[in-house]
C-alpha positions as CSV (number, residue, x, y, z in Angstrom):
1,M,-11.5,1.6,4.8
2,P,-10.0,4.8,5.1
3,T,-8.5,6.6,2.4
4,I,-5.0,7.6,3.3
5,D,-3.4,8.8,-0.1
6,H,-4.0,9.1,-3.7
7,I,-1.3,8.4,-6.4
8,D,-2.7,10.1,-9.2
9,A,-6.6,9.1,-9.7
10,A,-5.9,6.1,-7.5
11,R,-7.1,5.8,-4.0
12,V,-4.7,4.0,-1.4
13,V,-6.8,2.8,1.6
14,I,-6.1,0.6,4.5
15,Y,-9.3,-1.8,5.7
16,L,-9.7,-1.5,9.1
17,N,-10.3,-5.1,9.8
18,D,-7.6,-6.1,7.6
19,H,-4.5,-8.7,8.6
20,R,-1.0,-8.8,8.8
21,P,1.4,-8.1,7.4
22,A,1.1,-4.5,6.6
23,H,0.0,-3.6,3.8
24,V,-2.4,-1.1,1.6
25,H,-4.8,-1.4,-1.4
26,V,-4.6,0.5,-4.3
27,I,-7.7,1.2,-6.3
28,K,-8.6,3.2,-9.6
29,G,-11.9,2.0,-10.9
30,D,-11.6,-1.5,-11.5
31,S,-8.0,-2.0,-11.1
32,K,-6.9,-3.0,-7.7
33,A,-3.4,-3.8,-6.2
34,V,-2.1,-4.7,-2.8
35,F,1.5,-4.0,-1.9
36,I,3.2,-5.1,1.3
37,L,5.2,-2.7,2.9
38,H,7.8,-4.2,4.8
39,C,7.7,-1.8,7.6
40,P,9.9,0.2,8.9
41,K,12.3,0.0,6.3
42,G,10.5,-1.2,3.1
43,P,10.6,-1.5,0.3
44,P,7.5,-2.2,-0.7
45,E,6.5,-5.2,-2.8
46,L,3.6,-6.3,-5.1
47,R,1.5,-9.0,-3.7
48,E,-1.2,-8.8,-6.3
49,S,-2.5,-6.6,-9.3
50,I,-5.6,-6.5,-11.4
51,G,-6.3,-4.2,-14.3
52,F,-3.3,-2.1,-14.0
53,S,-0.5,-2.2,-16.7
54,R,2.9,-2.7,-16.1
55,A,3.9,1.0,-16.2
56,E,1.2,1.8,-14.0
57,I,2.1,-1.1,-11.3
58,R,6.3,0.4,-11.6
59,H,4.7,4.1,-11.1
60,L,2.5,3.1,-8.1
61,L,5.4,1.0,-6.8
62,E,8.1,4.0,-7.0
63,E,5.3,6.0,-5.1
64,S,4.6,3.5,-2.7
65,I,8.5,3.7,-1.7
66,S,9.0,7.3,-1.7
67,R,5.5,7.1,0.7
68,L,6.7,4.1,2.9
69,A,7.0,6.2,6.2
70,L,3.3,7.6,5.5
71,F,1.8,4.2,4.5
72,C,3.9,2.4,7.6
73,G,2.3,5.3,9.9
74,E,-1.2,4.9,8.7
75,W,-0.7,1.2,9.1
76,E,0.4,1.7,12.8
77,R,-2.3,3.9,13.3
78,Y,-5.2,1.8,12.5
79,H,-3.4,-1.6,13.5
80,G,-1.0,-1.0,15.9
81,P,3.1,-1.4,15.5
82,S,4.5,-3.5,12.5
83,R,6.6,-6.2,12.6
84,Q,9.5,-6.1,10.5
85,N,9.3,-8.2,7.3
86,S,12.6,-7.7,5.8
């Protein structure tokens, strides 16, 4: 599970044997969230979250929007081209 980025103290990871649609996992301690990316145009959306506050989720979502090209590029690097979901 490569770490592709950090958002503050949280790691943004992509699992190598993961499934479509394109998405990232955000992990900070015992807190976890999954954002579906909707590559290539977005916007990302929260699929699930455990342990993050609403304010933290808002911040992670804002950061995911600003880093969408990076996240989609990394997904494609590990899993091949994404199908546009939106």
